[in-house]
C-alpha positions, 0 to 999 in steps of 0.5 A: 495438472491444468493449473499451477494450483492443481500442480502444487496440490498434486505435488504436495499430496505426492510428497506426502504419500511418498514417505513420512515427512518428519522435518517440521519446517518442511510440514510448515512450508507445505501447509503454508503453500497449500494455504495460500493457494486456497486462500486467494479470496482471503488475500484480497479481502485483507488487501482491500482496506489498503487499496484506492480504486481510481474509477469514473466517479472519482475523477474529480477527486483525482484531478484535484489531487494532481493539481495539488501535487503540482502546486506542492511540487512547485513549493518544494524547491528546498530539500528537507533537513535530517530532522524534517525527513525523519519526522515524515518517515516516522509519521508514515503509517499513522492514521489520525482520528476523524476530524484530526490531521490525517496521515495515511500511507500511500505505498502503491506509489513510491515511498516515502510519500505521506498524506497530510492534511493541507488548506492548500488543496480542495477536498481529495476524498470524502474520507479525508478532506482536504489532503495533499500528497507531500512528496519526498525528494527521495523518490526519482519519480517526481524529482 
């Protein structure tokens, strides 16, 4: 076999031909592994709505976001209390309707970050203007 995909496929076929697979968990695991091997485009398609790409056209947005992060970080001198922290954690993953406050997860950075609407920052994207990244003190990257 030249690739990992070929090796897995050949191994699964060999196991299936070698003896009768009676254990349902083994059959499910084998099928799941084979399905994942041939579903790479499907996995990419399902991940796309959660992705944000920084390109040459998004440089102004990225610059504005970094400026806002600096402003917000300078305002975060006081630690959040347990109630505020719980409220922020509960807000992660809530997607607001258009025109209302926007709350989106930013899982590619460091949880628990949350994107919140604020008037302190110029528009960061056309999907959620104006957004500011509120950084939790739980993440060592920004502390």
